[in-house]
C-alpha positions as CSV (number, residue, x, y, z in Angstrom):
1,X,-3.5,-50.9,-107.3
2,X,-3.6,-54.0,-104.5
3,X,-7.7,-53.9,-104.4
4,X,-8.2,-53.4,-107.9
5,X,-6.0,-56.6,-109.0
6,X,-6.2,-59.0,-106.4
7,X,-10.0,-59.2,-107.5
8,X,-8.2,-60.5,-111.2
9,X,-7.1,-63.8,-111.7
10,X,-2.9,-63.4,-111.6
11,X,-2.8,-65.3,-115.3
12,X,-5.3,-62.7,-116.4
13,X,-3.3,-60.2,-116.1
14,X,-0.2,-58.7,-118.1
15,X,1.0,-55.5,-116.7
16,X,0.5,-53.9,-113.0
17,X,1.6,-50.3,-112.3
18,X,1.6,-49.2,-108.5
19,X,2.6,-45.7,-108.0
20,X,4.4,-44.7,-110.9
21,X,6.0,-41.6,-110.8
22,X,8.2,-39.7,-113.6
23,X,9.4,-36.2,-112.0
24,X,12.2,-34.1,-114.5
25,X,14.2,-31.2,-112.5
26,X,13.3,-27.8,-113.4
27,X,16.6,-25.8,-113.4
28,X,17.4,-22.3,-113.3
29,X,20.0,-19.3,-112.5
30,X,23.5,-19.2,-113.5
31,X,24.6,-22.4,-111.8
32,X,21.6,-24.6,-113.1
33,X,20.5,-24.9,-109.7
34,X,17.2,-26.9,-109.1
35,X,14.2,-24.6,-108.7
36,X,11.3,-27.0,-109.0
37,X,9.9,-30.3,-110.3
38,X,7.9,-31.1,-113.3
39,X,5.4,-34.0,-112.3
40,X,4.8,-35.4,-115.3
41,X,3.5,-38.6,-114.2
42,X,2.4,-38.5,-110.6
43,X,1.6,-42.1,-108.4
44,X,-0.2,-43.7,-111.4
45,X,-2.0,-47.0,-110.7
46,X,-3.2,-49.2,-113.2
47,X,-3.5,-52.8,-114.7
48,X,-3.9,-54.5,-118.2
49,X,-5.2,-57.6,-119.1
50,X,-3.8,-60.1,-121.9
51,X,-5.4,-59.6,-125.0
52,X,-7.2,-56.6,-124.2
53,X,-6.9,-52.8,-125.4
54,X,-6.4,-50.3,-122.7
55,X,-7.4,-46.8,-124.0
56,X,-5.0,-44.2,-122.0
57,X,-6.6,-40.3,-122.8
58,X,-6.4,-36.8,-121.3
59,X,-5.7,-33.4,-122.7
60,X,-2.3,-32.7,-124.2
61,X,0.5,-32.2,-121.4
62,X,-1.7,-35.0,-118.8
63,X,1.3,-37.5,-119.5
64,X,-0.3,-40.3,-121.1
65,X,2.5,-40.6,-123.7
66,X,5.1,-40.3,-120.6
67,X,3.4,-42.9,-119.0
68,X,3.4,-45.4,-121.8
69,X,7.5,-45.0,-122.3
70,X,8.0,-44.8,-118.4
71,X,6.4,-48.4,-118.3
72,X,8.8,-49.8,-121.3
73,X,11.4,-48.4,-119.2
74,X,12.2,-46.0,-122.3
75,X,12.3,-43.2,-119.6
76,X,13.8,-44.2,-116.2
77,X,10.8,-44.1,-113.8
78,X,11.2,-41.9,-110.4
79,X,9.2,-44.4,-108.5
80,X,6.7,-47.1,-108.4
81,X,6.4,-50.3,-109.6
82,X,5.9,-52.1,-113.1
83,X,5.7,-55.6,-113.1
84,X,5.1,-57.6,-116.2
85,X,4.0,-61.0,-116.7
86,X,6.8,-62.3,-118.8
87,X,6.1,-65.6,-120.8
88,X,9.1,-67.3,-119.7
89,X,10.2,-65.7,-116.6
90,X,6.5,-64.9,-115.4
91,X,6.5,-61.7,-112.7
92,X,9.2,-59.6,-113.2
93,X,9.8,-55.8,-111.8
94,X,10.9,-53.8,-115.1
95,X,12.3,-50.8,-112.7
96,X,14.6,-53.1,-110.9
97,X,15.9,-55.0,-113.8
98,X,19.4,-54.2,-114.9
99,X,20.6,-53.7,-118.8
100,X,20.9,-57.3,-119.4
101,X,18.0,-58.6,-117.7
102,X,16.1,-55.5,-119.4
103,X,17.5,-57.2,-122.4
104,X,15.8,-60.1,-122.3
105,X,12.3,-59.1,-121.8
106,X,12.7,-56.1,-124.2
107,X,11.2,-58.4,-127.1
108,X,7.6,-58.7,-125.5
109,X,7.2,-54.7,-124.8
110,X,7.4,-52.8,-128.0
111,X,6.3,-49.3,-128.8
112,X,4.6,-47.7,-132.2
113,X,5.3,-44.1,-132.2
114,X,3.7,-41.1,-132.9
115,X,5.1,-39.4,-136.1
116,X,5.7,-42.2,-138.9
117,X,7.8,-39.4,-140.4
118,X,10.9,-39.0,-137.8
119,X,10.3,-42.1,-136.1
120,X,12.3,-44.3,-139.4
121,X,15.7,-43.4,-140.0
122,X,15.9,-41.7,-143.5
123,X,19.4,-43.6,-144.1
124,X,18.0,-47.2,-144.0
125,X,16.2,-49.5,-146.2
126,X,12.9,-50.9,-145.2
127,X,14.8,-54.0,-145.0
128,X,17.1,-52.9,-142.3
129,X,14.4,-51.1,-140.3
130,X,12.1,-54.0,-140.2
131,X,15.0,-56.2,-139.7
132,X,17.0,-54.6,-137.0
133,X,15.4,-55.7,-134.2
134,X,15.7,-59.3,-135.6
135,X,19.5,-58.7,-136.2
136,X,19.8,-56.9,-132.5
137,X,18.6,-59.8,-131.0
138,X,20.5,-62.6,-133.1
139,X,17.3,-64.3,-134.3
140,X,17.8,-64.4,-137.8
141,X,20.0,-63.5,-140.4
142,X,20.8,-63.7,-144.4
143,X,18.1,-65.0,-146.4
144,X,16.6,-66.2,-143.1
145,X,16.2,-62.4,-142.3
146,X,14.7,-61.4,-145.7
147,X,12.3,-64.0,-145.4
148,X,11.2,-62.8,-142.0
149,X,11.1,-59.4,-143.3
150,X,8.9,-60.3,-146.5
151,X,6.6,-61.8,-143.8
152,X,6.1,-59.0,-141.8
153,X,4.9,-56.5,-144.8
154,X,2.8,-58.6,-146.0
155,X,1.4,-59.1,-142.5
156,X,0.9,-55.6,-142.8
157,X,-0.7,-55.1,-145.9
158,X,2.6,-54.2,-147.9
159,X,4.4,-55.7,-150.9
160,X,8.1,-57.3,-150.5
161,X,9.1,-55.7,-153.1
162,X,9.2,-52.3,-151.1
163,X,12.4,-53.9,-149.0
164,X,15.0,-52.0,-150.8
165,X,13.6,-48.7,-150.7
166,X,13.7,-45.8,-148.0
167,X,11.4,-44.6,-146.1
168,X,10.9,-41.0,-148.3
169,X,9.4,-43.0,-151.5
170,X,6.1,-43.7,-148.5
171,X,3.1,-42.0,-147.6
172,X,2.7,-41.7,-144.1
173,X,0.1,-44.6,-144.0
174,X,2.4,-46.7,-145.3
175,X,5.3,-45.7,-143.1
176,X,3.2,-46.0,-140.1
177,X,2.7,-49.6,-141.4
178,X,6.5,-50.1,-141.7
179,X,6.6,-49.1,-138.0
180,X,4.0,-51.2,-136.9
181,X,6.1,-54.1,-138.8
182,X,9.3,-53.3,-137.0
183,X,7.2,-53.7,-133.3
184,X,5.9,-56.7,-134.6
185,X,9.4,-58.6,-135.4
186,X,9.9,-60.1,-132.0
187,X,6.6,-61.1,-131.6
188,X,5.7,-59.3,-128.6
189,X,2.9,-59.4,-125.9
190,X,2.4,-55.8,-125.1
191,X,2.7,-53.0,-127.6
192,X,2.7,-49.4,-126.5
193,X,0.8,-47.2,-129.3
194,X,1.5,-44.0,-128.5
195,X,-1.1,-42.0,-130.7
196,X,-0.4,-44.2,-134.1
197,X,-3.2,-42.6,-136.1
198,X,-3.3,-39.1,-135.0
199,X,-0.8,-37.7,-137.5
200,X,-2.7,-39.2,-140.6
201,X,-5.7,-38.5,-142.6
202,X,-9.0,-39.7,-141.4
203,X,-9.5,-42.6,-144.1
204,X,-5.9,-43.8,-143.4
205,X,-6.5,-43.7,-139.6
206,X,-9.4,-46.4,-140.2
207,X,-7.3,-48.5,-142.0
208,X,-4.9,-48.6,-139.7
209,X,-7.3,-49.2,-136.7
210,X,-8.7,-51.9,-138.7
211,X,-4.7,-53.3,-139.3
212,X,-3.8,-53.2,-135.7
213,X,-7.5,-54.7,-134.2
214,X,-6.5,-57.7,-136.8
215,X,-3.2,-57.9,-135.6
216,X,-4.2,-58.1,-132.2
217,X,-7.0,-61.1,-133.2
218,X,-4.2,-62.8,-135.0
219,X,-1.5,-62.8,-132.5
220,X,-3.0,-62.4,-129.0
221,X,-1.5,-59.1,-129.0
222,X,-2.1,-56.5,-125.8
223,X,-2.5,-52.9,-126.9
224,X,-1.9,-49.7,-124.6
225,X,-3.6,-47.4,-127.2
226,X,-2.3,-43.6,-126.2
227,X,-4.9,-41.1,-127.8
228,X,-6.5,-38.1,-127.6
229,X,-9.1,-38.3,-130.0
230,X,-12.1,-40.0,-128.0
231,X,-13.9,-41.5,-131.1
232,X,-10.8,-43.2,-132.2
233,X,-10.5,-44.6,-128.4
234,X,-13.9,-45.8,-128.3
235,X,-13.6,-47.9,-131.5
236,X,-10.6,-49.7,-130.0
237,X,-10.6,-49.7,-126.8
238,X,-11.9,-52.6,-124.4
239,X,-11.2,-50.4,-121.2
240,X,-10.4,-47.1,-120.8
241,X,-7.9,-44.8,-118.4
242,X,-8.3,-41.2,-117.8
243,X,-5.5,-39.2,-116.8
244,X,-5.5,-35.4,-115.5
245,X,-2.1,-33.3,-114.6
246,X,-0.3,-37.2,-114.2
247,X,-3.0,-38.7,-112.4
248,X,-5.1,-41.5,-113.1
249,X,-8.6,-40.0,-112.3
250,X,-11.4,-42.9,-113.6
251,X,-10.8,-46.2,-115.0
252,X,-13.4,-48.5,-116.7
253,X,-14.7,-50.3,-119.1
254,X,-15.3,-48.3,-122.7
255,X,-19.0,-48.1,-122.5
256,X,-19.0,-47.6,-119.1
257,X,-16.8,-44.5,-118.7
258,X,-18.3,-43.2,-122.5
259,X,-22.4,-43.4,-121.1
260,X,-21.9,-43.1,-117.1
261,X,-18.4,-41.2,-116.4
262,X,-18.4,-41.1,-112.5
263,X,-15.6,-38.1,-112.5
264,X,-16.1,-34.6,-113.2
265,X,-13.6,-34.6,-115.9
266,X,-14.6,-37.4,-117.9
267,X,-17.8,-35.9,-117.9
268,X,-16.3,-32.6,-119.7
269,X,-14.4,-34.9,-122.2
270,X,-17.5,-36.8,-123.1
271,X,-19.1,-33.3,-123.8
272,X,-16.6,-32.4,-126.2
273,X,-17.4,-35.4,-128.1
274,X,-19.0,-34.0,-131.4
275,X,-22.1,-35.9,-132.5
276,X,-23.0,-35.9,-136.2
277,X,-26.9,-36.0,-135.5
278,X,-28.0,-32.5,-134.3
279,X,-30.9,-33.8,-132.5
280,X,-28.1,-35.1,-130.2
281,X,-26.7,-31.6,-129.4
282,X,-26.4,-30.6,-125.3
283,X,-25.0,-27.7,-124.1
284,X,-21.0,-28.3,-123.9
285,X,-19.6,-28.1,-120.5
286,X,-16.8,-25.1,-120.4
287,X,-13.8,-25.8,-117.8
288,X,-13.1,-22.8,-116.2
289,X,-9.3,-21.7,-115.7
290,X,-6.2,-23.8,-117.4
291,X,-4.9,-27.2,-116.8
292,X,-3.0,-26.8,-113.7
293,X,0.6,-27.1,-114.4
294,X,2.7,-30.2,-113.1
295,X,5.2,-27.9,-111.4
296,X,3.3,-26.6,-109.1
297,X,-0.4,-28.5,-109.0
298,X,-3.2,-27.4,-106.3
299,X,-3.4,-29.2,-103.4
300,X,-6.0,-31.9,-102.6
301,X,-7.9,-33.1,-106.2
302,X,-6.1,-31.5,-108.9
303,X,-8.9,-31.1,-110.8
304,X,-10.6,-29.1,-108.3
305,X,-9.9,-25.4,-109.6
306,X,-11.9,-26.1,-112.8
307,X,-14.8,-28.7,-110.9
308,X,-18.3,-27.4,-111.4
309,X,-19.0,-30.0,-108.1
310,X,-16.3,-28.8,-105.8
311,X,-16.5,-28.9,-102.3
312,X,-14.0,-28.1,-99.4
313,X,-12.3,-31.5,-98.7
314,X,-11.7,-31.5,-102.4
315,X,-9.6,-28.4,-102.1
316,X,-7.2,-30.2,-99.2
317,X,-7.8,-33.7,-99.7
318,X,-6.4,-35.8,-102.4
319,X,-9.1,-38.3,-103.3
320,X,-8.6,-42.1,-103.5
321,X,-9.2,-44.2,-106.7
322,X,-11.8,-46.2,-105.6
323,X,-14.0,-48.9,-107.2
324,X,-17.3,-47.3,-107.1
325,X,-19.2,-49.6,-109.4
326,X,-18.1,-53.2,-110.5
327,X,-14.6,-52.7,-112.8
328,X,-15.3,-48.8,-112.4
329,X,-12.3,-46.8,-110.4
330,X,-12.7,-43.2,-109.8
331,X,-10.6,-40.3,-108.0
332,X,-13.3,-38.5,-107.0
333,X,-14.4,-37.7,-103.2
334,X,-18.5,-37.8,-104.9
335,X,-18.0,-40.9,-107.4
336,X,-21.3,-42.6,-107.0
337,X,-23.2,-39.5,-105.9
338,X,-23.3,-37.1,-108.5
339,X,-25.4,-37.6,-111.7
340,X,-23.0,-37.1,-114.7
341,X,-23.7,-36.8,-118.4
342,X,-21.8,-39.5,-120.6
343,X,-21.6,-39.1,-124.2
344,X,-25.2,-38.7,-124.5
345,X,-28.3,-38.5,-122.1
346,X,-29.2,-42.0,-120.6
347,X,-32.7,-42.8,-120.2
C-alpha cells in the first residue's frame, strides 16, 4: 500500500503489510496429489499506526484470523511483505527473519486468542501461564518472577493470590484476563486481539473491552482487533478494515466506514447491524447466493456475483484499492459514484 503509507510520517506507522498471501494446498486422491489451493489471504494491503486500534471485520471464513496470525508469523506467509517498526531495530521485514531474529522482535508482537478455555494449559498454574514468557526470554526468575506475575494480575483486575490456581478454577471472563496478562508480560507494542470477547457473555464483554481500552491508554499499546461483531468493533476501533474472501475491500476511519461506506459489501454489513430504535429500522439488504469459495474464487471482483450494483467491468477486472475520500480506501470500480447506505440514513 505504497500510496497510502507515503502520505503518513514513517514514525507514525508501526506496521505495514503489502501483498500478503497465505495459501493452503488442497490434496486429494490416493497419493494426495495437489488438486487446488485455498486462498485464505489473497493480497492483503494495510497499515497500522502507533497507538491506534485497527478493527478487522468480515464474514466467517473471510481470512481475518489467518491474516492476524500470518502477520505475527504464527503462520508462515506464502508471499508478501510484513514490515514492523521495532523500537530497537527500526524497520524490519518480518517475513524474512530467521528463527533467532524473529525471537528478538517477538516480545513486541503478541496475541490474545479467541477461546479462553483452550488457550490456557490446564496443567499449568496461573504463575506458570503468565510467567512463562518471562522465563523463556530470561527476563525474570525466582522472587522477581513472582512479583512480576503478581503485578500483571493486578493490572488486569485479578488478585495475586490466584497464582497457585489452575485455569479450571476461573470463569470465562477471568480466563480471558489471564490471556491478556500473558500477552502483556513482555511489554509488547502490537497485540493482535483474535475475537477476544466473542466467547463471553455480553456483560463480561463490556468489562474486557473497557480493560483493553484502559491498558491501551496506560501502556501505549497498538491493537489489531479481529471480530465479526460490528457493534463491538465500532466501540473500540479507530479505523476499520473490511475483508471479503481473503481480500481487503475497504479501509477507513470508523465513523466514515459506518456512516458513509464506499463498498457495496460494507453497505450490506452495516444494514445487518441491529438497531435498538424501531423508528430507525430499514429494509435489510439481502445478498444473493453464497460467499465465494477461496478455492475457486470468481474472476474480477470477488464480490460481483452477490453485488446489486454489478457491471460488466466487475466480472473481468480486479478493482484496485484506491483512496476515494481522505483516508478512506475502497476496492470498488464505482467507489465514490454509488450512493451507499450507512448504519443510519444521513441527511
